[in-house]
Backbone as CSV, one residue per row, in Angstrom:
resi,resn,N_x,N_y,N_z,CA_x,CA_y,CA_z,C_x,C_y,C_z
1,UNK,121.858,124.091,108.582,120.555,124.726,108.588,120.655,126.141,108.031
2,UNK,121.715,126.817,108.401,121.912,128.188,107.950,122.062,128.234,106.430
3,UNK,122.721,127.228,105.882,122.953,127.152,104.442,121.627,127.080,103.677
4,UNK,120.651,126.348,104.229,119.358,126.208,103.561,118.574,127.525,103.560
5,UNK,118.705,128.277,104.626,118.033,129.582,104.667,118.597,130.508,103.604
6,UNK,119.911,130.518,103.483,120.543,131.376,102.476,120.080,130.967,101.082
7,UNK,120.046,129.663,100.825,119.596,129.176,99.513,118.134,129.553,99.266
8,UNK,117.290,129.412,100.297,115.871,129.744,100.141,115.678,131.221,99.813
9,UNK,116.306,132.079,100.620,116.128,133.515,100.389,116.799,133.965,99.097
10,UNK,117.885,133.297,98.713,118.508,133.606,97.422,117.572,133.255,96.273
11,UNK,116.953,132.091,96.350,115.987,131.679,95.329,114.782,132.596,95.294
12,UNK,114.349,133.019,96.464,113.223,133.948,96.543,113.564,135.275,95.864
13,UNK,114.754,135.775,96.125,115.177,137.045,95.514,115.299,136.911,94.004
14,UNK,115.900,135.815,93.548,116.041,135.609,92.092,114.665,135.491,91.452
15,UNK,113.771,134.755,92.075,112.414,134.616,91.544,111.696,135.952,91.479
16,UNK,111.903,136.788,92.476,111.267,138.099,92.473,111.784,138.955,91.322
17,UNK,113.115,138.959,91.128,113.716,139.771,90.054,113.267,139.269,88.693
18,UNK,113.327,137.961,88.487,112.919,137.399,87.192,111.436,137.658,86.953
19,UNK,110.627,137.502,87.993,109.197,137.744,87.849,108.895,139.198,87.538
20,UNK,109.639,140.104,88.139,109.416,141.524,87.883,109.804,141.890,86.451
21,UNK,110.854,141.269,85.943,111.290,141.555,84.580,110.355,140.935,83.543
22,UNK,109.768,139.788,83.870,108.915,139.104,82.907,107.638,139.896,82.651
23,UNK,107.147,140.546,83.679,105.977,141.396,83.497,104.659,140.666,83.655
24,UNK,103.601,141.427,83.427,102.238,140.944,83.633,101.852,139.859,82.637
25,UNK,102.324,139.962,81.409,101.961,138.980,80.376,102.453,137.586,80.758
26,UNK,103.685,137.510,81.209,104.254,136.227,81.587,103.533,135.671,82.818
27,UNK,103.161,136.556,83.733,102.429,136.132,84.919,101.098,135.498,84.520
28,UNK,100.373,136.141,83.634,99.082,135.609,83.168,99.273,134.278,82.459
29,UNK,100.348,134.162,81.688,100.654,132.926,80.978,100.910,131.786,81.972
30,UNK,101.713,132.059,82.999,102.002,131.044,84.006,100.751,130.666,84.803
31,UNK,99.906,131.649,85.086,98.669,131.399,85.807,97.750,130.486,84.995
32,UNK,97.662,130.727,83.698,96.839,129.906,82.815,97.382,128.475,82.750
33,UNK,98.700,128.353,82.675,99.335,127.035,82.638,99.065,126.271,83.943
34,UNK,99.164,126.941,85.067,98.910,126.303,86.359,97.452,125.869,86.466
35,UNK,96.526,126.698,86.001,95.116,126.350,86.046,94.822,125.145,85.147
36,UNK,95.441,125.092,83.982,95.265,123.963,83.068,95.786,122.676,83.716
37,UNK,96.943,122.769,84.377,97.512,121.593,85.035,96.614,121.147,86.189
38,UNK,96.073,122.076,86.945,95.216,121.733,88.072,93.913,121.096,87.610
39,UNK,93.426,121.464,86.446,92.187,120.900,85.919,92.394,119.552,85.243
40,UNK,93.632,119.149,85.009,93.951,117.880,84.356,93.531,116.720,85.273
41,UNK,92.757,115.747,84.740,92.291,114.626,85.572,93.443,113.805,86.177
42,UNK,94.528,113.657,85.456,95.669,112.905,85.977,96.290,113.584,87.185
43,UNK,96.386,114.903,87.121,96.939,115.665,88.243,95.976,115.591,89.431
44,UNK,94.688,115.685,89.158,93.707,115.597,90.238,93.731,114.220,90.900
45,UNK,93.900,113.172,90.084,93.973,111.820,90.629,95.218,111.655,91.501
46,UNK,96.357,112.173,91.018,97.596,112.095,91.798,97.461,112.888,93.100
47,UNK,96.826,114.046,93.034,96.629,114.862,94.235,95.727,114.136,95.235
48,UNK,94.701,113.471,94.736,93.810,112.699,95.607,94.545,111.551,96.281
49,UNK,95.407,110.871,95.513,96.182,109.763,96.087,97.144,110.273,97.155
50,UNK,97.791,111.399,96.887,98.693,111.980,97.877,97.939,112.410,99.131
51,UNK,96.766,112.957,98.934,95.965,113.393,100.076,95.536,112.188,100.922
52,UNK,95.168,111.088,100.271,94.776,109.880,100.999,95.965,109.309,101.777
53,UNK,97.150,109.299,101.155,98.346,108.806,101.843,98.673,109.683,103.048
54,UNK,98.553,110.982,102.871,98.841,111.901,103.979,97.851,111.672,105.122
55,UNK,96.591,111.449,104.803,95.580,111.197,105.834,95.878,109.886,106.558
56,UNK,96.269,108.842,105.816,96.616,107.564,106.440,97.823,107.710,107.369
57,UNK,98.839,108.436,106.907,100.021,108.650,107.742,99.668,109.427,109.010
58,UNK,98.835,110.434,108.869,98.424,111.228,110.030,97.630,110.371,111.013
59,UNK,96.743,109.522,110.501,95.958,108.655,111.388,96.842,107.647,112.110
60,UNK,97.802,107.053,111.397,98.672,106.071,112.056,99.572,106.757,113.085
61,UNK,100.048,107.966,112.779,100.868,108.701,113.745,100.040,109.065,114.971
62,UNK,98.812,109.475,114.768,97.921,109.811,115.880,97.656,108.577,116.735
63,UNK,97.433,107.429,116.091,97.172,106.190,116.823,98.386,105.757,117.637
64,UNK,99.587,105.851,117.034,100.806,105.483,117.758,101.021,106.397,118.960
65,UNK,100.801,107.687,118.768,100.976,108.643,119.849,99.970,108.381,120.974
66,UNK,98.729,108.119,120.610,97.697,107.828,121.605,98.050,106.572,122.389
67,UNK,98.491,105.523,121.690,98.874,104.280,122.368,100.051,104.506,123.306
68,UNK,101.026,105.274,122.859,102.202,105.545,123.679,101.812,106.307,124.939
69,UNK,100.944,107.292,124.804,100.494,108.056,125.968,99.723,107.147,126.923
70,UNK,98.846,106.308,126.385,98.080,105.387,127.234,98.993,104.426,127.982
71,UNK,100.086,104.006,127.339,101.017,103.084,127.985,101.837,103.778,129.062
72,UNK,102.167,105.037,128.874,103.059,105.726,129.798,102.350,106.408,130.962
73,UNK,101.120,106.815,130.799,100.439,107.589,131.838,100.323,106.828,133.156
74,UNK,99.933,105.550,133.179,99.860,104.869,134.485,101.214,104.842,135.195
75,UNK,102.277,104.596,134.475,103.602,104.597,135.084,103.992,105.963,135.591
76,UNK,103.638,106.991,134.846,103.936,108.357,135.278,103.143,108.693,136.540
77,UNK,101.908,108.246,136.604,101.087,108.516,137.787,101.661,107.809,139.003
78,UNK,102.124,106.568,138.824,102.707,105.836,139.960,103.987,106.501,140.438
79,UNK,104.835,106.917,139.500,106.085,107.549,139.926,105.817,108.906,140.580
80,UNK,104.804,109.626,140.116,104.445,110.899,140.754,103.912,110.651,142.156
81,UNK,103.147,109.589,142.322,102.608,109.260,143.631,103.735,108.880,144.596
82,UNK,104.719,108.102,144.096,105.864,107.742,144.942,106.661,108.978,145.317
83,UNK,106.885,109.858,144.354,107.649,111.080,144.628,106.908,111.965,145.622
84,UNK,105.611,112.056,145.481,104.824,112.863,146.419,104.870,112.245,147.800
85,UNK,104.879,110.912,147.871,104.969,110.230,149.160,106.290,110.509,149.844
86,UNK,107.353,110.632,149.076,108.658,110.942,149.653,108.718,112.395,150.105
87,UNK,108.069,113.277,149.383,108.087,114.696,149.724,107.138,115.020,150.864
88,UNK,106.033,114.288,150.950,105.022,114.542,151.986,104.731,113.240,152.728
89,UNK,105.639,112.793,153.581,105.461,111.485,154.207,104.268,111.416,155.152
90,UNK,103.789,112.511,155.687,102.688,112.476,156.635,101.336,112.672,156.007
91,UNK,101.240,112.579,154.727,99.952,112.841,154.081,98.954,111.721,154.371
92,UNK,97.698,112.026,154.278,96.640,111.053,154.527,96.427,110.255,153.255
93,UNK,96.306,108.951,153.421,96.076,108.083,152.259,94.672,107.506,152.344
94,UNK,94.095,107.259,151.202,92.767,106.640,151.163,92.901,105.283,150.496
95,UNK,92.186,104.298,151.045,92.214,102.986,150.408,91.137,102.930,149.334
96,UNK,90.944,101.757,148.733,90.014,101.638,147.617,88.562,101.899,148.005
97,UNK,88.221,101.774,149.288,86.854,102.051,149.740,86.614,103.520,150.024
98,UNK,87.686,104.302,150.046,87.553,105.721,150.314,87.790,106.082,151.762
99,UNK,88.054,105.061,152.614,88.307,105.380,154.023,89.751,105.836,154.190
100,UNK,89.981,106.595,155.254,91.280,107.232,155.467,92.234,106.263,156.144
101,UNK,93.458,106.186,155.634,94.542,105.420,156.257,95.541,106.420,156.787
102,UNK,95.917,106.314,158.045,96.929,107.186,158.606,98.209,106.381,158.676
103,UNK,99.304,106.871,158.077,100.548,106.114,158.095,101.117,106.017,159.504
104,UNK,101.794,104.889,159.787,102.359,104.650,161.107,103.811,105.087,161.208
105,UNK,104.349,105.773,160.245,105.763,106.153,160.292,105.979,107.333,161.240
106,UNK,107.226,107.563,161.620,107.557,108.590,162.597,107.388,110.001,162.056
107,UNK,107.372,110.158,160.747,107.311,111.491,160.181,105.927,112.120,160.309
108,UNK,104.928,111.297,160.676,103.572,111.824,160.803,103.395,112.409,162.196
109,UNK,103.083,113.684,162.256,102.879,114.348,163.532,101.430,114.796,163.614
110,UNK,100.636,114.189,164.500,99.242,114.611,164.607,99.143,116.029,165.155
111,UNK,98.076,116.704,164.846,97.878,118.070,165.333,97.648,118.040,166.828
112,UNK,98.207,119.042,167.510,98.035,119.128,168.944,99.120,118.401,169.722
113,UNK,100.060,117.765,169.075,101.135,117.061,169.760,102.216,118.079,170.114
114,UNK,102.265,118.504,171.379,103.202,119.557,171.767,104.526,119.000,172.274
115,UNK,104.663,117.668,172.396,105.903,117.076,172.893,107.027,117.164,171.872
116,UNK,106.699,117.228,170.613,107.702,117.271,169.566,108.022,118.699,169.180
117,UNK,109.275,118.944,168.849,109.638,120.270,168.352,109.426,120.277,166.851
118,UNK,108.883,121.349,166.374,108.647,121.472,164.932,109.544,122.538,164.367
119,UNK,110.038,122.278,163.193,110.867,123.261,162.501,109.947,124.151,161.693
120,UNK,109.732,125.354,162.189,108.823,126.270,161.513,109.562,127.320,160.725
121,UNK,110.864,127.248,160.676,111.631,128.203,159.895,112.116,129.340,160.750
122,UNK,112.746,130.332,160.145,113.284,131.462,160.900,112.181,132.309,161.517
123,UNK,112.432,132.805,162.708,111.421,133.608,163.417,111.609,135.080,163.145
């Protein structure tokens, strides 16, 4: 990668020196040549074809990315839900109707239960 940077900046420096020596006349000549090439119907047709190919590639890449995200998001949500369940075992769960399910595991401590000791951290 470093080699390409050196080559790029070397080419840039050489182009600057050559361009400075050529002067304004050569610059105008090159500008006229570039404008003539850009106005050429064959060049415009090739540019249009390249632009259409680039748009098609961008659309297919966007579609693949969208499909991949759609396929992975449900799995990511399930794994996040499982991980959250392991981290917060006493959390309240809701079923599909929206009613509250209270887990029956030992890690759930209802409020007001003074028989159990709670680890509240350093005092």
